[in-house]
KEBAMI-962525 format. One record per residue (C-alpha): residue number from 1; x, y, z; residue in one letter. Coordinates in steps of 0.2 Angstrom, whole numbers, plus 5000, padded with zeros to 4 digits. Example, Ala and Ser with C-alpha at 12.3 -4.5 7.8 and 13.67 -1.06 7.14 Angstrom:
REM KEBAMI-962525
(kolmi 1 (5062 4978 5039) 'a')
(kolmi 2 (5068 4995 5036) 's')
This chain:
REM KEBAMI-962525
(kolmi 1 (5171 5470 4618) 'x')
(kolmi 2 (5186 5462 4627) 'x')
(kolmi 3 (5195 5478 4627) 'x')
(kolmi 4 (5181 5487 4636) 'x')
(kolmi 5 (5181 5472 4649) 'x')
(kolmi 6 (5200 5474 4652) 'x')
(kolmi 7 (5198 5493 4654) 'x')
(kolmi 8 (5184 5491 4666) 'x')
(kolmi 9 (5194 5478 4677) 'x')
(kolmi 10 (5209 5490 4677) 'x')
(kolmi 11 (5198 5504 4684) 'x')
(kolmi 12 (5190 5492 4696) 'x')
(kolmi 13 (5207 5487 4701) 'x')
(kolmi 14 (5213 5504 4703) 'x')
(kolmi 15 (5198 5509 4714) 'x')
(kolmi 16 (5201 5494 4724) 'x')
(kolmi 17 (5220 5499 4727) 'x')
(kolmi 18 (5215 5516 4732) 'x')
(kolmi 19 (5202 5510 4745) 'x')
(kolmi 20 (5215 5498 4751) 'x')
(kolmi 21 (5228 5512 4753) 'x')
(kolmi 22 (5215 5522 4762) 'x')
(kolmi 23 (5211 5508 4774) 'x')
(kolmi 24 (5229 5504 4778) 'x')
(kolmi 25 (5231 5522 4782) 'x')
(kolmi 26 (5217 5522 4793) 'x')
(kolmi 27 (5223 5507 4802) 'x')
(kolmi 28 (5241 5515 4805) 'x')
(kolmi 29 (5232 5530 4813) 'x')
(kolmi 30 (5221 5519 4823) 'x')
(kolmi 31 (5236 5509 4830) 'x')
(kolmi 32 (5246 5525 4834) 'x')
(kolmi 33 (5230 5531 4843) 'x')
(kolmi 34 (5230 5515 4853) 'x')
(kolmi 35 (5248 5517 4858) 'x')
(kolmi 36 (5244 5534 4865) 'x')
(kolmi 37 (5229 5529 4875) 'x')
(kolmi 38 (5227 5538 4893) 'x')
(kolmi 39 (5217 5531 4907) 'x')
(kolmi 40 (5202 5542 4911) 'x')
(kolmi 41 (5203 5537 4929) 'x')
(kolmi 42 (5221 5541 4933) 'x')
(kolmi 43 (5229 5550 4918) 'x')
(kolmi 44 (5242 5537 4916) 'x')
(kolmi 45 (5245 5528 4900) 'x')
(kolmi 46 (5233 5514 4897) 'x')
(kolmi 47 (5238 5496 4895) 'x')
(kolmi 48 (5227 5487 4883) 'x')
(kolmi 49 (5224 5468 4885) 'x')
(kolmi 50 (5239 5466 4897) 'x')
(kolmi 51 (5229 5464 4913) 'x')
(kolmi 52 (5227 5446 4918) 'x')
(kolmi 53 (5211 5439 4924) 'x')
(kolmi 54 (5218 5436 4941) 'x')
(kolmi 55 (5223 5455 4942) 'x')
(kolmi 56 (5206 5460 4938) 'x')
(kolmi 57 (5199 5449 4951) 'x')
(kolmi 58 (5211 5457 4964) 'x')
(kolmi 59 (5207 5474 4958) 'x')
(kolmi 60 (5188 5470 4960) 'x')
(kolmi 61 (5192 5463 4978) 'x')
(kolmi 62 (5203 5478 4983) 'x')
(kolmi 63 (5189 5489 4978) 'x')
(kolmi 64 (5177 5478 4989) 'x')
(kolmi 65 (5189 5478 5004) 'x')
(kolmi 66 (5191 5497 5003) 'x')
(kolmi 67 (5172 5499 5003) 'x')
(kolmi 68 (5171 5488 5018) 'x')
(kolmi 69 (5185 5498 5026) 'x')
(kolmi 70 (5176 5514 5023) 'x')
(kolmi 71 (5160 5508 5030) 'x')
(kolmi 72 (5170 5500 5046) 'x')
(kolmi 73 (5178 5517 5048) 'x')
(kolmi 74 (5161 5526 5047) 'x')
(kolmi 75 (5154 5516 5061) 'x')
(kolmi 76 (5169 5518 5071) 'x')
(kolmi 77 (5168 5537 5070) 'x')
(kolmi 78 (5150 5535 5074) 'x')
(kolmi 79 (5154 5525 5089) 'x')
(kolmi 80 (5167 5535 5096) 'x')
(kolmi 81 (5158 5551 5093) 'x')
(kolmi 82 (5172 5560 5084) 'x')
(kolmi 83 (5186 5560 5072) 'x')
(kolmi 84 (5197 5545 5070) 'x')
(kolmi 85 (5211 5545 5083) 'x')
(kolmi 86 (5229 5547 5077) 'x')
(kolmi 87 (5234 5529 5079) 'x')
(kolmi 88 (5221 5523 5068) 'x')
(kolmi 89 (5226 5529 5051) 'x')
(kolmi 90 (5213 5534 5038) 'x')
(kolmi 91 (5214 5523 5022) 'x')
(kolmi 92 (5197 5528 5016) 'x')
(kolmi 93 (5205 5541 5004) 'x')
(kolmi 94 (5213 5526 4994) 'x')
(kolmi 95 (5231 5529 5001) 'x')
(kolmi 96 (5243 5515 5002) 'x')
(kolmi 97 (5240 5502 5015) 'x')
(kolmi 98 (5257 5498 5024) 'x')
(kolmi 99 (5262 5479 5023) 'x')
């Protein structure tokens, strides 16, 4: 009886080791995949968990300011009845804003 129990325990240990090896291999492949993530918006390599809360707020604020600028430029175009004059740069396309 004891011999049968020992064999059963060895078999279970073998199954657990095999399952553990599979999980380790899956873990390694997931880590590799996470290292090679690409941002779906810009195509650049993605950075996970490295964006600070302040940067997130600044990005949200930046998006709101761009929307506000687009609305303003739309009203400006409507009020002057034509395209934006050359001295008023068009930043609504998301280009860099000079400092």
